[in-house]
C-alpha positions, 0 to 999 in steps of 0.5 A: 076499354071504352072512353067512359074508363078513361080519365076525362082529361085523357079522352079529351086529349085524344080527340083533340089530336085526332082533329088535329091530325085530320086537319093537317092531313086535309091541309096537305092534300092536293087535289088531283087532276084528271090526267093522272099522268099530269102536265108535261113540258118540253124545253129545248135546251138546258137553260131554257129548262133552268128558267121554266123549271123553278115555276112549275108546280109538282103536278108538272113534269119537265123533259129537256130535248138537247143533252146537255153539251150538245149543239142545239144547231146540229141536234138531231131529234130521236123517235123518243123525242118525237113521242115526248113532242107528241104527247106534251102540253107546252114546248119552250124553245128560243127561236130565231133559228138557234133549234133548226131540228125542233122548228121543222119538227114543230112545223111537220108534226102537229099536235093537237092542244100543244102550245108552242112558246119561242122566247125570242117572239115573246121579247119581239126580237127580230132578225136584224141585230144591233148587238154586233161584236165590235169590229166582228162585221168587218172581220167577218165581211173578209170570209163572207160570213153574215153576222146580221141575225140577232144573237139568239142568246137571250137567256144570259141577260137577266133583264130579259129573263125577267121579261119572259118569266111572267108570260111563261108562268101564265102560260103554265097556269093555263095548263093547270085544270080549274079545280086544282087551285094548289097547282095554280098557287104554287106556280104564283108562289115559285114565279115570285121567289124565282123573279126576286132571285133573278133581281138579286143576281142582276143587283150582284152583277151591277155591283161586282162588275162596276170596278171593270166598267168599260173592259174589253174582253173576248169570248169563244162564240158571239153568246155574250154581247148582250150580257156585256152591254147590260153590265158595261163590258165590251166583246171585242172579238170571238173565235168562233161565229154561231154557226157550225162552219169551221173556225177561220184563219181570219177569226183567230187574226182578228182575235189578235189584233184585238188583243194588240189594239184594244187593251183586252182584259180578259179571254174565255173560252168554253166547256168542251172547246179546245182551249189551246187557241185562248191559251195561246192568246192569253200567254201573248198578251200576258193575261189570265184567261177563263171559262164561260158556259153559255149553256150550263146544266139545267140550272140557271142561276148555278151557271150564271152565278159560276160566270160572272165569279169567272168574269170577276176573277179574271178581270181582277187578275189582269188589273182591269 
């Protein structure tokens, strides 16, 4: 059948439909990079991945070195990890000695064209800390434990996350081929959206934690000093320091003294930790306890919302 045998109106509609279809396909087409494998970004730990993933364009891929639930302090890199580090274009870590095996590997296994970013350096953090747990220095001095190094858990402070995200986004944009404007725009759009979500979460923290201003809490280890200071809470003791050393009787004794003297209104264990000590301390003080997760599963917002819910639940239950 030729176009002359079709009714003029039907022929016109077919042509218009084909034009619209071709236009839609052209609009949706993504430019292809010369690197068909795309750009590979490596995050050291799950919460770093949770900050980076929302910014990535479709043409990038992300690999997390330390598996969920494993400690970054003692994690040993596998041959597969070494291959990933050799092939990636960007490595994002925390720094401040949190990932010692990774730091050593990056120094001894240089890779051409690979950029390395440490969040602590972006934030101009030094080795000396003003974020010590109240009373912790005295308690640890008894057992020759130094807590002079800065709290490396910068990802638990939404204000600090908002500071590093634009810099990370700029680093990602630099990895995009010049002719791939689609990916560049994706990074800009996704960075804007993620920053808005972080700001909204920060506002939620201010609103929900306001009734508990000044409340004293005890945590499993020294990860929450920045978050607590940001939102008006006080970490008066921890059950374990940030090293791989065994928990000492002095740490437990200091926590017990804090429970007695500091009017502690919340005590928190962590996933994977033995909760028996927290349960015993909470039972002795007749208060509820909860669980705070400093690492999460790779979704930063989900982790932070879950921790906020735990804080509010426990503090409210204990009459703060």
